[in-house]
N, C-alpha and C positions, 0 to 999 in steps of 0.2 A: 580733743577728739571731736570730730564732726558728728552731727546728729545721725547721719547715715552710718558712719563707722560704729557708733555706739549701738545702733540697732542690730548690726550684724555681728558685733562682739558679744552680745547677750547670749547666755547659755539657755537653750530651750529643753534641756534634758528633763526637767520636771514640769514642763508646760502641760496644761490640761487641754488637750485637743478636743474640739467639738466638731461633729460632722452634721451637715444639714439634714433635716428631716425629709428633704426632697431628693435624697440620694437615689439614683436610678437602680434598677434591678441588678445590674452587674456591679453595683457598689462603687461606681466611678463618681467621684465627687471631690470637693475640696474640703479641707479641714482648717479651722482657725483656732488660734490660741492667743491669750494675752501674753505679752512678753514680760516676764517677771521684772518688776522694778522700773519699768518704763511705760509711758503713755503710748503704747504701740501694740500692733497686732501682727502676728505671723500667719501666713497662709501657705498651705502645702497641698500637693496632690495626694489624695488618700490611698492611691494604688502605688505610689512611688515615694514612700516616706523617707527613703535614703537621699533623695535629691534635696538640697538645701531649700528651706522655706523662704518665700518672699516676705519682706518685712516693710510695714508702712506705719505711719503715725496714726493715732486714733482719729485725728481730724481728717486725714486723707481717706481712711476706711469709711468713716461716717458719710463723707461726700460721695464716695463710690456707691454705698448702699442706697443713699437718697436718689442718686441718678438712676439706679436700677429700678427702684420703686416707682419713680416718676415716668419711667419708660423713655428716658432721655438717651439711653444706649440702645442702638439697633445693630443687628448683625451686619458685618461687612459684606458688600456685594461680592459674589464669587464669579 
């Protein structure tokens, strides 16, 4: 089984979802959870929890968070 297939085969039923302390007043935010048994993270929309969560390796998640903290990601031009 490929790494990606393994990530999406994992059961998130008992995952401990965490919501950011920066959640807006309308509660629109993302939630993250460790994927049980894998070095990976699941990410979902807190207002649409029935939509399947995106899943990424811990390495990819750490790189994303570092890029955000460094200001390396900028909004796309509209």
